[in-house]
Each structure stands twice: as C-alpha cells, then as structure tokens.
C-alpha positions, 0 to 999 in steps of 0.5 A: 313682713314686709312692715315689720321689715321696713320698721327695722329698716328705719330704725338701722339708719337712725342708729347709723346717724347717731353715731356718726354725730355722736360719736363715743356716746353712741357707742355706749348705745343699746344695739338697735335690735335690744331696743323696741322704740324712742321717743324719737321713733317708737318702733310702732310708727316707723311700720308703712301704711299699706298705701304708702307700699303700693304708693295709694295706688289701685291696678285698674282693668280698661276704663269701660268696666262695670268693676271699674265703675263700682271701684271709682264711684263707689268703693273709694268714696263710701270708704273714704279711699277717693282723697288718697287712692288712685285707680289706675286704668289699664287692661286685663292683660297689663293689670295681670301682667303687674300682678305676675312682676309684682307677685314675682318678687314678693312685692305689694300690689292691688288690683281690680280682679274678678274670677274665674281668671287664671291668676287664682291657680298660678298665684296664691291671692284672696280677695280683699273683704268687702264689709258694705258689700259694694262688690255684689254677691256671686255674678252670673256671666249671660248671653245676649244676642240681637233682636230678631237672631233666633229667625235669620239663625235659628241653629246659632240661636239654639247653640248660644241658648245651651250655651253653658259650663261650670267655673272649671271649665273655663279656667281650664281654657284660660290655663292653656291660652295662659300658657301660650296657646292661640285661643283658638286652638285652646277652645279646638283642644277643649272642645276635642276633650269634653265632647260629652258637654259640647253634644249637649250644647248642639244636640237636636239642631241643623246644621249650616253652610257657611252662614256668617255670624259675628261676636263680639267681645271684650278682651277680660280673659275669661272673655277671650276664653267663653267667645273662642269656644263658642265660636268653636263650636258654631263653625261645627255646626257650619257658621262662618265666625267674626270674633270682633274684639271691642270695649264692653259699651260698644260690645253692648251697643253691636248688639243692640243695633244689629252690627253684632249678632251676640255676646257671651261675655254680659256680666250680670246683675252688677258689672254691666247693670248700666248697659243692661238699663241703657240698652233694655227692650234691644237685644235678648237675654238668653240667661246664664252661661256661668255661675259662682263669679266674683268681683272686688280687689285682689292682694297677694296672700302675703300682704298684711291686709284683709278688708278695704277698711284697712285701707283708709288713712287715719 
C-alpha cells in the first residue's frame, strides 16, 4: 500500500509540473489516474525500495547483545547489505518505543527483535524470513551461576536450578510491566497467581534468614521480567536479593568472577555464544529455564516485505 501511494504521489507531482509548463497542451492529456506509465516516469519505477522508506536503517538494541553481533557481522555482509544498510545502536526499551511510535502511525520500520516479547501481543508483527538461517532456530534461555554457589547457598542453587517456565508465563509478567506495573510488583502478582508452578521451584528447600544474594541482568524486557520473578521467589525462602543491571558482557564476566551470584537471562546457543566460549569453565550452567525463543529482523505486518533478501539493493 505504501509503495503504491508513493508512486501515485510522484506521478501526480509530475502531472502538475507539465500542466504549469505546457498550458493548454497539458490540459489535453489524459488524467494521471488513467495512465499506467509514461516514458519519462513509468509507474513501476516510481515505487520506492523498502530501504528508502526507512532510510536504510535497522533499529537495534544495546551494542553488547549477541543479536546485534549477528545482525552487523553476519546478516548484513552475507545478504549483501553492508554497503547500504546501517544498524543503529540503542537499547531494548528505545527499540520498543521506536516500534510503538511507527506502528501507531502505520509507518515503515525494521527492528532487531526477539520473542518472547510483549510487542508481539500488542502489535501485529512478523519476522522477516531468513533463508540462510543466520539467526538460527529457536533458542533457550539458561540460568548460569558462579562456581561454588551450590556450597555457599544450597537453597538458592536449588531454587535457581528448578526455575523453569513457559513463554506464556513470562509474557504475562512482561505485559503487566508494559502496562505500567513496577517489575517487582508484577513479579509478586505472578507468584501469587501461579503459586502451583512456583511451588515446584521451592519444593523441599530449606529456608534461610536474610542471606545476601546478587542477581545480574541485562535491561531486556524478558530478562527484567524473569530476574524479578526469580528474585521474588528467592525472597520468599528468606534471601535478601540485590538486582544489578549490566550489559551482556559484564553479566557473564560478573558471574564468572563471582562478583554476581547468578543470572537467569543467558540466551543460548546463539545470542551469547561468544560469552559462553570466553568464560566456559568459570561458571556453572544450570540449564534451560525457557524454551521456544526466536531472533531476527521484525517488521509490522502491514509492510509489503517478507524476507531479508528483499532488503538487497539491486
């Protein structure tokens, strides 16, 4: 729809110019709406490439994210886009705000996206097809812990090891936060409403009395939600939990060095693959806490584009 509209606009401007310059001769021309194209400006040539519609810009997230690394260092060059396209560094929140603004006005936009994320429940979106499978298939989100956590805080280790939920659970918390709830309050509401699930995470654990624990997290909507839920559950068994926001690299480095006790937002095997390899042996991988994630380039469903290949400039 957008391409057709732009094409008609260009043709209309051309017709006005001819009328101004040609006087009566121009008035004898057929109406623009009845003309499919002229030698000067064929209709099919007036439609813009999707890159022009978005200034050849992809709205990204924080520079330390594996999603950004894949997009900039693999997707752009391997699809032949590196000479024309730019990925703008921002944050998860800034990306979502840009998407929301564009969507509200039915404007074109391309963002680096992932799911689960509240944007898929609030907006009609689609992933661009990735024929080369550079973003990989579904990923898992893992819980990682510092070495020795099982000895120093066996109760916390047991709870974190048991922590596991489904996409609809995390999307419930994310939706509450997006609607204005404080993350801690949203986590408390989830714990209250899904008490049967939470009970499977705390079954058989021994309570503690105010032991300090630090969870590291990146400011991604899903990780904010999961970290606050994990913290709330740990507090129900007696821990005094501190949440520390960092970028992805420092999150892994903090757990590996022991300055942080654990993190529940490690995306594997693709997004955080470099960090996993860099710090392997210096942390404990407690396994997946969420299955069924996805990564890729995301656009509103109203955009007339389906594949990353369509971004290439011929």
